[in-house]
C-alpha positions in Angstrom: 106.7 114.3 44.5 104.1 114.7 42.0 104.8 115.6 38.0 104.0 115.9 35.1 103.5 112.1 33.0 104.5 114.0 29.8 106.4 117.5 28.8 103.9 120.2 27.4 104.3 120.3 23.2 105.9 123.9 23.7 109.0 122.6 26.2 112.0 121.6 24.8 113.3 118.8 26.8 116.8 119.0 25.4 117.1 122.9 26.1 115.7 122.3 29.6 118.2 119.6 30.7 121.2 121.5 28.8 120.2 124.7 30.9 119.5 122.6 34.4 122.7 120.7 34.6 124.9 123.3 33.5 123.6 125.0 36.8 124.2 121.6 38.8 126.8 121.3 37.2 128.4 125.4 38.6 126.9 124.4 42.5 129.2 120.7 42.3 132.2 122.6 40.5 132.3 125.2 43.7 133.1 122.9 45.9 136.6 121.3 44.4 137.9 124.3 42.9 137.8 126.4 46.1 139.6 123.2 47.8 142.5 123.9 45.6 141.8 127.6 45.9 142.5 127.0 49.8 145.9 127.6 50.2 146.3 130.5 47.9 143.2 132.4 49.7 145.4 132.1 52.9 148.6 133.6 51.7 146.2 136.8 49.9 144.9 137.2 53.6 148.1 137.6 55.3 147.7 136.6 58.7 144.9 134.5 58.9 144.7 131.4 60.4 144.2 127.5 58.9 141.3 127.3 61.6 140.1 130.6 60.9 140.5 129.8 56.9 138.4 126.3 57.4 135.9 128.3 57.7 135.8 129.2 54.0 134.4 125.6 53.7 132.8 124.6 56.6 130.3 127.6 56.3 129.1 126.7 53.6 129.2 123.0 54.5 127.2 124.0 57.4 124.4 125.8 55.8 123.8 124.2 52.9 123.4 120.8 55.3 120.3 123.5 57.3 118.8 124.7 54.3 118.3 121.6 51.9 115.3 119.9 53.1 112.8 123.1 54.1 114.0 125.0 50.8 113.4 122.1 48.7 110.1 121.8 50.7 108.8 125.5 50.0 109.7 125.3 46.0 107.1 122.0 45.9 105.0 124.2 47.9 105.2 127.3 46.1 107.0 126.9 42.7 110.2 125.3 41.7 111.4 127.9 38.8 110.8 130.7 41.2 112.5 128.7 43.8 115.1 127.9 40.9 115.9 131.3 39.9 116.5 133.0 43.2 118.8 130.1 43.8 120.8 131.2 40.8 120.6 134.1 41.7 121.7 134.0 45.4 124.7 131.6 44.0 125.7 134.5 41.2 125.6 137.4 42.8 127.3 135.8 45.8 130.1 134.6 43.7 130.6 138.2 42.4 130.8 138.6 46.2 132.9 136.5 47.1 135.6 137.3 44.2 135.5 140.9 45.9 135.9 140.1 49.3 138.7 141.8 50.9 138.7 139.8 54.3 138.7 136.4 55.5 135.3 136.5 57.5 133.7 138.6 54.2 134.1 135.5 52.0 132.9 133.7 55.1 130.1 135.4 54.8 129.4 135.6 51.0 130.1 132.1 51.0 127.0 131.2 53.3 124.7 133.2 50.8 126.3 131.1 47.6 125.7 128.0 50.1 122.0 129.3 51.2 122.1 129.9 46.4 122.7 126.2 45.9 120.4 124.7 48.7 117.8 126.2 46.3 118.9 125.8 43.3 119.7 122.1 43.5 116.3 120.2 44.3 114.7 122.7 42.3 116.7 121.7 38.9 115.8 117.9 39.3 112.3 118.8 40.0 112.2 121.5 37.2 113.8 118.8 35.0 111.5 115.4 35.8 108.6 117.3 34.9 109.7 119.0 31.9 110.7 115.4 30.2 108.5 113.2 28.8 107.9 110.0 30.0 109.9 108.0 27.7 113.4 110.1 27.7 113.0 111.3 31.8 115.5 108.3 32.9 118.3 109.2 30.3 117.3 112.8 30.7 118.4 112.7 35.1 120.8 110.0 33.9 122.7 113.1 32.6 121.9 115.4 35.3 123.3 113.2 37.9 126.5 112.9 35.4 127.2 116.4 35.7 127.8 116.0 39.3 130.4 113.4 38.6 132.1 115.7 36.1 132.5 118.5 38.3 134.4 115.8 40.6 136.5 115.2 37.7 137.8 118.4 36.3 137.2 120.7 39.1 140.7 120.2 40.3 142.2 120.4 37.3 140.3 123.9 36.5 140.3 125.5 39.8 144.1 125.2 39.6 144.3 127.2 36.2 142.3 129.6 37.3 144.1 130.2 40.9 147.3 130.6 38.6 145.9 134.0 37.9 143.7 134.7 40.6 141.6 132.7 43.5 138.8 135.2 43.0 138.5 133.9 39.3 137.2 130.8 41.3 134.1 132.6 41.9 134.4 135.2 38.9 134.0 132.1 36.6 130.5 131.6 38.4 129.2 134.6 37.0 128.8 134.1 32.7 127.4 130.5 33.7 125.1 132.2 36.1 123.9 134.5 33.6 123.8 132.3 30.9 121.3 129.7 33.2 119.2 132.8 34.5 118.2 133.9 31.0 117.9 131.0 29.4 115.9 129.4 32.4 113.4 132.5 32.3 112.5 131.7 29.1 112.9 127.8 28.2 112.0 126.3 31.5 108.4 125.8 33.0 107.6 125.9 36.4 106.0 122.7 38.2 104.6 122.5 41.7 103.9 119.9 43.8 100.0 120.1 44.8 100.2 117.7 48.1 103.2 120.2 49.5 101.6 121.0 52.9 102.5 123.1 55.9 105.5 125.6 55.2 108.4 123.6 56.6 110.4 123.9 59.9 112.9 127.2 59.1 113.6 127.7 62.6 114.6 124.3 63.6 116.7 124.8 60.1 118.7 127.5 62.0 119.2 125.7 65.1 120.6 122.8 63.7 123.2 125.3 61.7 123.8 127.0 65.1 124.2 123.3 66.6 127.1 122.5 64.1 128.7 125.6 63.8 129.2 125.6 67.4 130.6 122.0 67.1 132.9 123.1 64.3 134.0 125.6 67.0 134.8 124.2 69.5 136.8 121.7 67.3 138.8 124.3 65.1 139.4 126.7 67.5 140.5 123.9 70.6 143.8 123.6 69.9 144.5 127.4 70.6 142.0 128.1 72.8 143.2 125.0 75.2 140.5 122.2 75.1 139.1 122.7 79.0 139.1 126.6 78.5 135.7 128.3 78.9 135.6 129.4 75.2 135.9 125.8 73.8 133.8 124.0 76.6 131.0 127.0 76.0 131.1 126.3 72.6 131.1 122.3 72.7 128.1 122.6 75.2 126.2 125.2 72.8 126.8 122.8 70.2 124.9 119.8 72.4 122.1 121.9 73.5 121.4 123.4 70.1 121.8 119.6 68.9 118.8 118.5 72.0 116.9 121.3 70.8 116.8 120.5 66.9 115.5 117.0 68.5 113.1 117.9 70.3 111.7 120.8 67.4 111.5 117.3 64.9 109.9 115.5 67.8 107.3 118.0 68.0 107.1 120.0 64.7 104.2 119.1 62.2 106.6 119.3 59.4 110.6 118.8 61.0 113.7 118.8 58.5 114.0 115.1 59.6 111.1 113.2 60.6 111.9 110.8 63.6 109.7 108.4 62.1 112.3 107.8 59.2 115.7 106.9 61.6 113.6 103.8 63.0 113.6 102.4 59.6 116.8 101.0 60.2 118.5 101.1 56.5 117.5 104.5 56.6 119.0 105.0 60.0 122.6 103.3 59.1 122.9 104.7 55.9 122.9 108.3 57.7 124.7 107.1 60.2 127.7 105.9 57.7 127.2 108.8 55.5 128.2 110.8 58.5 131.5 109.1 58.9 132.2 108.7 55.2 131.7 111.9 54.3 134.2 113.1 57.1 136.7 110.8 56.3 136.2 111.6 52.4 136.5 115.7 53.3 139.5 115.3 55.6 141.2 113.1 53.0 140.7 115.8 50.2 141.9 118.6 52.3 145.0 116.2 53.4 146.1 115.8 49.8 145.9 120.1 48.5 147.8 121.0 51.5 150.8 118.2 51.9 151.4 119.1 47.9 151.3 122.7 48.3 152.5 123.1 51.4 155.0 120.3 51.9 156.2 119.8 48.7 155.6 123.3 47.1 153.4 122.1 44.4 151.4 125.0 42.2 147.7 125.1 42.2 148.0 123.5 38.4 149.8 121.1 39.4 147.4 120.1 42.8 144.8 120.4 40.4 145.8 117.9 38.1 147.5 115.5 40.9 144.0 115.8 42.8 142.3 114.3 39.3 142.8 110.9 39.0 141.2 110.1 42.5 138.0 111.7 41.4 138.4 109.8 37.6 137.7 106.7 39.7 134.4 107.1 41.2 132.3 106.5 38.4 134.4 104.1 37.2 134.1 101.9 39.6 130.3 103.5 41.2 129.5 101.5 37.8 131.4 97.9 39.3 128.8 98.8 42.1 125.9 98.9 40.5 127.1 95.9 38.5 127.7 93.4 41.3 124.8 95.2 44.0 122.4 92.1 42.2 125.1 89.6 44.1 126.2 91.4 46.7 124.3 93.0 49.7 124.2 96.7 49.1 125.8 97.5 52.8 128.8 95.1 52.2 129.9 97.5 49.2 129.3 100.2 50.9 131.7 99.1 53.9 134.7 98.1 51.0 134.8 101.6 49.8 134.7 102.9 53.2 137.8 100.4 54.2 139.6 101.4 50.7 139.4 104.9 51.6 141.0 104.1 54.7 143.3 101.8 53.7 144.7 104.7 51.2 145.4 106.7 53.6 147.0 104.4 55.6 149.3 104.1 52.7 149.7 107.9 51.5 150.6 107.9 54.9 153.4 105.3 55.1 155.0 106.4 51.7 155.7 110.5 51.3 158.5 111.3 52.3 160.2 115.4 52.3 161.1 115.4 48.4 158.3 115.0 46.1 157.7 112.0 44.1 154.0 112.0 43.5 153.9 108.7 41.1 155.2 106.6 44.0 154.3 108.3 47.6 150.8 109.8 46.7 149.2 108.9 43.9 148.7 104.7 44.2 147.1 105.3 47.9 145.1 108.3 46.0 143.6 105.6 43.5 142.6 103.3 46.1 140.8 106.1 48.0 139.2 107.4 45.1 138.0 103.7 43.7 136.5 103.4 47.7 134.9 106.1 47.2 133.6 105.2 43.9 132.3 101.6 45.5 130.9 103.9 48.6 129.4 107.2 47.6 126.6 106.2 44.8 125.8 102.4 47.2 125.0 105.0 51.0 123.2 107.3 48.2 121.4 105.0 46.7 120.7 102.5 49.6 119.2 105.1 52.0 115.9 105.1 50.9 115.2 101.6 49.3 112.9 100.5 52.6 110.8 104.3 52.9 107.6 104.6 51.4 107.5 106.1 48.5 106.0 109.3 49.4 109.2 110.4 51.9 112.1 108.8 49.5 112.7 112.8 48.2 112.9 113.6 52.3 114.6 110.8 52.5 117.5 111.6 50.0 117.7 115.2 51.1 118.4 114.0 54.5 121.0 111.5 53.3 122.7 114.7 51.7 122.2 116.6 54.8 124.0 114.0 56.8 127.2 113.9 54.3 127.4 117.8 54.4 127.8 117.5 57.7 130.1 114.6 57.5 132.5 117.5 55.6 131.6 120.0 58.5 133.1 117.3 60.9 136.4 116.1 58.7 137.3 119.8 58.2 137.2 120.6 61.5 138.4 117.9 63.0 141.7 118.3 60.5 142.2 121.2 61.7 142.6 120.0 65.2 144.9 117.7 63.9 147.2 119.5 62.1 147.9 122.6 64.0 150.6 124.8 63.2 153.7 122.4 62.8 156.7 124.6 62.2 159.2 122.6 60.3 158.8 118.8 57.8 158.9 116.2 61.2 156.3 118.4 62.9 154.3 118.7 59.6 154.9 114.8 59.1 153.8 114.2 62.4 151.0 116.4 62.0 149.5 115.3 58.4 150.3 111.5 59.5 147.7 112.0 62.7 145.5 113.0 60.4 145.8 110.1 57.9 145.4 108.0 60.9 142.1 109.3 61.5 141.2 109.1 58.4 142.1 105.5 57.9 140.1 104.8 61.9 137.2 106.9 61.2 136.9 104.7 57.4 137.0 101.5 59.2 134.5 102.4 61.8 132.4 103.9 58.5 132.8 100.3 57.0 131.3 98.6 60.0 128.5 101.0 60.2 127.8 100.3 56.7 126.8 96.6 57.3 123.6 97.5 58.9 122.5 99.3 56.0 121.6 97.0 53.4 118.1 96.9 52.7 115.4 94.8 53.3 113.9 95.5 49.6 117.7 94.1 48.2 116.7 93.6 44.5 115.8 97.8 44.7 118.8 99.1 46.1 121.1 99.1 42.8 122.7 102.5 42.6 120.9 103.4 39.6 122.4 107.0 38.4 118.5 108.0 39.1 118.7 107.1 42.2 121.7 108.6 42.8 121.0 111.9 41.1 117.8 111.8 43.2 119.4 111.6 46.4 122.3 114.4 45.6 119.2 116.4 44.8 116.2 116.1 46.3 
């Protein structure tokens, strides 16, 4: 990525940072507040099943994963500011449409539009920030930008709970004033930039094929319990996923600008980081939704109470990400990530063996939830930052986008498998058994992710410290 070494004299770096950080914060916040609103959306659309409702989350993640790399490259080629303004406009308008949705499938459709906007605004926001900021203050600006993601994770559940108490539609309406203000400010204050080395148009058809393949896999997993695992519909969905993934790989091998460059996967640290990212994100997404559904559907918590109960876990992430950074010079990053993955699984087991029918948050759910949050703090920034260390410098941005894509794919699989494991339990005993299966699956996947993480230590160990700048690049490139 080629950027200006100094900002133009007329540029106000502080104002640019504020505008771009606000937009990135809005996109990050959306994931956490929608999770808290999940149960209320289901009640409002009477008769909608958990499997159908899961597409509110999965539709977003699938489209975001598929479009992140090609849209980021297109913006590098044709101009990041037009890309940012377009992405922010799409995200904001789609948020309004989500709030006005009259049925679950309308909501799913508008969520996919939101995802397309987020896939464009996220990488362009960091590119614009780096180009507009003087060299002397660039690292600090990137750290501030990166902190918005952690802040969104920390305040998202509580904010979502308050909004849902009014109506789940406010989860989406809250994006409108922020989006409009950011659009006006960005048009006036943010200078354009682009990468003069950006070459040919990326493989957009390959991105569509990937989205369809992941969607078919999710469909088969989500509907399997209802359709029957050996039914023609389930088998057709799973076969379609296999064929789609095969076609995607063929395009990756043959296309001059593929979504995922096969050569990158021949770098061991990068390949193992992507495998770990998929597995860890699977467990993370399932664990988050499990906690929300348990508190709301079994314990009868309100959205506000659920949001406040969720918040302590994300608050552990920045604290233990800093711990991971301090020890990374002495401990291989693969072991740090492995520890985090295993701790996420340990937290799930502790919750599984503790929760009962009567709510007892402080003694039954909170301890395991905090341990899981500590695990996320160790694992997530380490995985994202270490993935690209052994890649050539000119491939680091692409590698960062691919690792984030893997993260989104893992989240789709996590929600899909969770829905398949929970089913439609009736009564506490059935619910406890169903949730128990899901928490056990989270623990097992966490352990497998820990094993995979041992292979991701870069050869250039000293450079693998998960600094905020590296984490920001991994989140947004």
